[in-house]
C-alpha positions in Angstrom: -94.7 53.1 188.2 -90.7 52.0 189.2 -90.0 49.3 186.2 -87.5 46.3 187.1 -84.7 45.2 185.2 -84.9 41.0 185.0 -81.2 39.7 184.5 -81.8 35.9 184.5 -81.0 32.9 181.6 -83.8 30.4 182.7 -87.2 31.9 180.9 -88.9 29.1 182.9 -88.5 32.1 186.0 -88.5 35.3 184.7 -91.2 34.9 182.5 -92.8 33.8 186.2 -91.2 36.2 187.6 -91.8 39.0 185.4 -96.4 38.3 185.4 -95.5 38.6 189.4 -94.1 41.8 189.2 -96.4 43.0 186.3 -99.5 42.0 188.5 -97.7 44.2 191.2 -97.7 47.3 189.4 -94.5 47.1 187.5 -92.8 47.8 185.0 -90.4 45.0 183.9 -88.2 44.5 181.4 -85.6 40.6 181.1 -82.3 39.9 180.2 -81.2 36.1 179.4 -77.3 36.6 179.3 -74.7 38.6 181.1 -73.9 41.2 178.1 -77.5 42.1 177.4 -77.9 42.8 181.2 -74.9 44.9 181.4 -75.8 47.3 178.3 -80.1 47.6 178.7 -78.6 48.4 182.7 -76.4 50.8 181.7 -78.4 52.4 178.6 -82.1 53.2 180.1 -83.5 54.0 183.2 -84.6 51.5 185.8 -85.5 51.8 189.8 -84.1 48.2 190.6 -82.2 45.0 189.0 -82.6 41.9 189.6 -79.1 39.7 188.8 -78.9 36.1 188.4 -75.8 35.0 189.1 -74.7 32.6 186.6 -75.9 34.0 183.4 -74.1 33.3 180.2 -72.4 36.0 178.4 -70.8 37.2 181.3 -71.5 36.3 184.5 -73.8 38.4 187.7 -71.2 39.4 190.1 -69.1 40.8 187.3 -72.3 42.1 185.9 -73.5 44.4 189.6 -69.8 44.7 189.9 -69.6 46.7 186.7 -73.0 48.6 186.9 -71.4 49.4 190.2 -69.6 51.3 188.5 -71.4 53.6 186.9 -74.5 53.4 188.1 -73.8 53.3 192.8 -77.5 54.3 193.9 -79.5 51.8 192.0 -80.8 48.4 193.8 -79.7 45.6 192.9 -80.8 42.9 193.7 -78.3 38.6 193.4 -80.6 35.8 192.7 -78.9 32.7 192.8 -78.6 29.1 193.6 -75.3 29.7 195.2 -76.7 29.4 199.1 -73.3 29.1 200.9 -71.4 32.4 203.0 -68.8 32.8 200.5 -71.6 33.8 197.8 -72.6 35.9 199.3 -70.1 37.9 200.6 -68.8 37.9 196.9 -72.3 39.3 195.3 -72.2 42.1 198.6 -68.4 42.8 197.9 -69.4 43.9 195.1 -71.9 45.7 195.4 -75.3 43.5 195.5 -77.7 45.7 198.4 -79.5 41.6 198.8 -78.7 38.4 197.9 -81.4 35.7 197.3 -81.1 32.0 197.0 -83.5 30.0 194.8 -86.4 28.6 195.4 -87.7 31.2 196.6 -91.6 32.2 196.8 -92.6 35.3 195.1 -93.9 36.9 198.5 -89.9 37.4 200.1 -89.2 38.5 196.6 -91.6 40.9 196.3 -90.9 42.5 200.2 -86.4 42.6 198.6 -88.0 44.6 196.1 -90.4 46.8 198.1 -87.3 47.2 200.9 -84.0 47.9 199.1 -86.4 50.7 197.0 -88.0 52.4 200.4 -84.0 52.0 200.8 -83.7 53.7 197.6 -86.0 56.2 197.7 -84.5 57.8 201.2 -81.0 57.0 200.3 -81.6 59.5 197.0 -78.8 61.6 197.3 -81.5 64.5 196.6 -82.6 63.5 200.1 -79.6 63.2 201.6 -81.5 65.0 204.8 -83.8 64.1 204.9 -84.5 62.9 208.2 -86.3 60.3 210.1 -89.5 60.5 212.6 -91.3 59.0 215.0 -92.9 61.0 218.4 -89.7 62.7 219.5 -86.9 60.7 217.7 -85.8 62.0 214.7 -82.3 60.2 212.8 -80.8 62.7 209.8 -79.2 60.3 206.9 -76.9 63.2 205.9 -75.6 64.4 209.1 -75.7 60.9 211.1 -77.5 62.6 213.8 -79.9 60.9 216.1 -81.8 63.1 218.5 -85.0 62.3 220.9 -86.4 64.5 223.0 -83.9 66.8 222.0 -81.3 65.2 223.4 -78.1 63.7 221.4 -78.1 59.8 220.9 -74.9 58.4 220.3 -74.9 54.6 218.3 -72.1 52.8 216.5 -72.5 52.2 212.6 -74.4 48.7 213.5 -76.4 50.5 215.5 -77.7 53.6 213.2 -78.0 50.4 210.8 -80.3 48.6 213.1 -82.7 51.7 213.7 -82.1 53.3 210.0 -84.4 50.1 208.7 -86.8 49.5 212.0 -87.7 53.4 210.7 -88.0 52.6 208.3 -90.2 50.0 209.0 -91.9 51.8 211.7 -95.0 50.4 212.2 -94.5 46.9 210.4 -93.6 43.8 212.5 -89.9 42.6 211.1 -88.6 39.6 212.1 -85.1 38.5 213.2 -84.5 36.8 209.7 -85.0 40.2 208.1 -83.0 42.0 210.8 -80.0 38.9 210.5 -80.4 39.5 206.6 -80.9 43.5 206.2 -78.5 45.0 208.7 -75.9 41.9 208.8 -76.5 41.0 205.3 -76.2 37.1 207.1 -78.9 34.5 206.7 -80.4 34.0 210.1 -78.8 32.2 212.2 -81.4 30.8 215.6 -78.2 29.3 217.3 -76.8 33.2 217.9 -78.4 35.9 219.6 -76.8 38.7 217.7 -80.1 40.7 217.0 -80.7 40.2 220.8 -77.8 41.6 221.2 -78.1 44.5 219.2 -81.8 45.2 219.5 -80.7 45.4 223.7 -77.8 47.5 222.7 -80.0 50.1 220.8 -82.9 50.1 223.6 -80.5 51.3 226.5 -79.8 53.9 224.4 -82.7 55.1 222.4 -86.3 53.3 225.3 -84.3 53.4 229.1 -83.7 56.8 230.0 -87.5 58.5 228.0 -91.5 57.5 228.9 -92.6 56.1 226.2 -91.0 53.1 225.4 -90.3 53.3 221.2 -89.1 49.3 220.6 -90.9 46.5 221.1 -91.5 42.7 221.6 -93.5 41.2 219.7 -93.2 37.1 220.7 -93.2 34.8 218.0 -93.1 37.5 215.4 -89.9 40.2 216.1 -90.2 43.5 216.5 -91.3 46.9 216.8 -90.4 50.3 215.9 -94.2 51.8 217.3 -94.9 54.6 220.2 -96.7 53.0 222.8 
């Protein structure tokens, strides 16, 4: 059973998250201020931390940075009422893995938690040479090699991250918003076509010269990585 630390000074929000997590078969503990949250994170074993920004005692940004010094691999999702790009950039720059703006639907938070835990498991040092596969496509997370049908495929860092997210979520539809937030770490702007552009780049490299297509569009929903 995965264990999650909730660092949140709003009692109502903390209790709502706690009850939701327990109902989804997680263990959870609550810290109501930044100093206590930091101490608990460093002294106990947690699989993920939910960290508010505006905390008494020590702000979430500083807590995040301190935790990262001693536990660089633990997933941290920041919770905040501040939705400006500058706030997200600061949180991610201090070491957060994800950033969710209040108010939020618990279902979205749960999806973010599960995604962060999946990525954490794959990136565990014990699994550094783990290979993600679908059909005849292989991605080695340790060597950063991508091979399809025995042919080596050269990807840029962003293309690699995009394909990795697809492989982690293979068989599931992922929206353009999911991709923008988890690969680019930004709010989705419906006026930009950056996701479509990179999907096109990736298709040219991993699908164009092969009979079986792996990246499929679901109109109005997003994309899915699966065998034809």
